[in-house]
N, C-alpha and C positions, 0 to 999 in steps of 0.2 A: 747593701748586700745584693748579690746577683739574684735575678728572678728568671723563671722559665714558664713557658706556656704549654699546657697539655690538657687535653680533654675539656677545653673551654674554660680552664682555670689558669690563674697565675699563681705559681708556687715558688718556694725556695729552690735554689739551684741544686741543692744536694738533698737527696732523700735517704731513707733507711731501708736497707735490705734485711728484712726480718728473718730471713732464712738462717742467718748465723746462729740464732738462738737454738735451733734444732739440728742443723746439719754439720756444725763444727763441734767435734768432740772436745771435752765432755759437754753433754747437753745441759743447758741452763735450767736450774730448778724453776718451777712455775712461779713461785713467789718472787724470785729475783728477776725473772723475765718480764713479769707484769710491771714490776717497779721500774725497769729500764724503759719499757714502752710508755709508761706514764711520764717518766722524766723527759723522754724525747718529745712528747706532745707538749709538755710545759715549756720546753726549750724553744718551741716554734717549728719543729720539724712537721711538715704538712703533707708528706708523701710517704706512705708505707707500702712496700711491695712484698707480696707473699705468693704462695701457690698451694693448691689443694694437697699436693704430695709432700710438701716440706713437713718433716716430723710426722708424716702419715696423717695429716690433718691437725695435729697439735698446734702448728704454727698459726693457722687461722683462728683456732680456739683461743690462743693467747691474746690476740688482738680483740676478739669478741669480748673477752673477760676484762681486758685492761681499760678499754675506752668506753665512756658513757655515750649516750646518744648525741649530745652536743659536740663532744670531741670527734665523733665519727663524721659529723657534718663538716667540721673544720678541716679534717684530714682527708686527702684523696687516698682511698684504700684501693690498691690494685691487686688482683689475684689472677691465677691462671688455671687452665685445665688442658688436658691433652697428653699428659705423661702419667705413667704408672710406676710402681716400685715393686717388681716381682720379688717375693721373699722378704719384702720390707727393706731391702738394701740396694738391689740393682735398679737400673733405670730402663724404661722402655717408653714407646709412644703409643697412644691410642686416641686417634682423632676421629673415631666414628661418631656420627651424630648422636647415637643413643648413649654413648659414653659421656659426651659433653653435656647433654641435657640432664643426665643423672648427676654428673659431677657438680653442676651449679646448685643443685638442691642442698648438697652437703656443705658447700661453701657459704651459701646464704644462712644456713642454720648455725654453722660454727662462728661466722663473723657477726651473727645476730643483726643481719641487715635484710631489708625488703628488696633492695636493688643494689647491684654492684656497679660502682661508678666507672671502673675501668676493668674489663674482663679480657684477658689475653689468651690466645692460643699458645700454649707453652712451647710447642715445636711442631713442625709439619710431620705428619705420619706418612711415610713413604709407602705404606701398605694400602692406602686408599687415595683417591683423587683429592687434592687440596680443596677443591670447590665444595666437597661434601662437608668438610669441617667448617668452612667459612659460612656455608648455608645454615648450619646449625646455630652459629653465633648470630647470624642475621635474624633468625626466628626468635632467639632469646631476647634480642633487642626489640623486635617488634612486639613481643609479649610484655615488655616493660621490666624484665628481670635484670637487664644490664643497660647502662646508659651509653657507654662508649666501648668501642672494640679496638684492641691492640693485638700485636703479634710478637712472637719471640723466636729467636734463633732462625731468622728469615734472611734469605738473600734478596737482592733487588728484584730479581725475576719473580720470586714467589710473592713479594709484596705487590708488585704490579698486577699479578693474577688475582690476588685478594681484593685489590682496589676496584676491580671490574664489578664486584658484587656489593661491597660495603665501603663505608668511609672508615679508613684506618687512621687513628689519632696518634699511635705510637708504635715504635719498634724497639724491642728490648734484646740486645745482643751482648756477647762477651766483648768488652773493649777496655783497653788500657794502653799505656805507652809501649808495651811490649807485644801487644796484640791489636794491631790497628789496620787490618786489611779492609775494614769497612770504609776507610777514608778514600779508597780508590773510586768507588761508584755509589755505594749506598748513602753515606753521610752527605755528600753534595746534593743528591736527589732529595733527601729528607729536608735539608736546609732550604732548598728552593721551593719546596711544597709545604713548608711550615708544619712538618710532622716531628713530634718529639722523639728523641733518641735516648732510651734508658740504658745506661751502661752497667752491666753486672760484672763482678770481679774487677772493679776499677783499680784495685791495688794488687792485682795478680794473685789473689788469695794470700796476700801478705808477703809474697816472695820478692816483689819489686822493691820493697823498702830497704832491702839489704844490698841493693846495687851500690857499689862504691861511688860511682859518679853521682847518683841521685843523692846519696848521703852528703857528698862534698858540696853539691850545689845548694842543698837545703840548709846546710850549716852556714854557708856563705851568706845567704839572705835571711838567716835567722828564723826559719820555719822548720817543721818536721818533714821527713820524707813522705809521709802519708799526705800531708797538706800540699806538698809540691806536686805529687801525682794527681791529686784531685783538681788542684788549681790549673794544671796543664790542660785537663779535659775541658773545664768550663771556660777557660780563657780562649781556647782554640775553637770550640764549637758552641755557638749560641743556643742551639736546640738540645744540647746534651745534658742529661740529668744523671749523674753518678749515684749509685745506691750502695755505698759501702755498708757492710755488715759489721756488727760489733757486739761484744758481750758486756762491755763496761762503760760507765758514764764518762770516764776520762777520755777514752778513745772517741766517744760520740761527740763530746765537746770539741775535741781536736779536729775531727772530720768536718763538722758543721762550720767552723771558723775558716775553713779553706775557701768558702764562697766569698770571703771578703778580700782575698788576696789577688792583687793585680801583678802579673809577672811581666817583666821587661821583655822587649823584643829579643835582646841578647840571650836571656835565659830560655825563652821559648825556642830559639834556634838551637841552642845547646841540647835541649831535651828532644827536639825533633830528630836530631842526628844520632841519638843513642841507639835506636833499634831500626 
């Protein structure tokens, strides 16, 4: 099975986007959500991605309740700060140092951790200089509250600015076969510098699996459309870690098996031409 390197670890090539348990309606009941997270852990999934604003904190709480201390050591738990949810629904950014330093307290409490292994700036806040947000992360790292720093929704220029201040171990951006602008500059740079690329919405929020050509190709080689889309990412970029979200065990099983699929050059070329 394919492996990936991130934050000083070697992990499975496909992680779990825990966001789906809270941000895709209907919200999963706590009992069922905890059962799914335990199932993922037992299946060998060793990278869980969440954020302080997913489910207004509930998403982190679910992980904190679902996993015991040994499981939390086995799994790389990544979370984020720097976004807010005005009215509990809308999205905004808040990269102020005081917000980040307060946000981590809540994340540590909800996840039941003493240190967060991968803490990510959720998005740049255009209202303040980026260096102020990065400086706050650096201070948290120096104080031992976080081990590694990652960024999300970043351009190459923003990444290089952050790198002047701290070591960035990962970039998490929107990426899939229909949304691949990062292939122009960012992904080649990350590959050259051994920086992990975490892909959110790798299935296009489920929309891409209904593409007629994707269905045709997946049927031809006897895999599912979801597996084809995930396999395309990990076959093409050795530093890419897709984090598909799901609400049920069957889809989780299906997604994880995509890491075992080797696509032919012909199929890769077909897929590359689709969008």
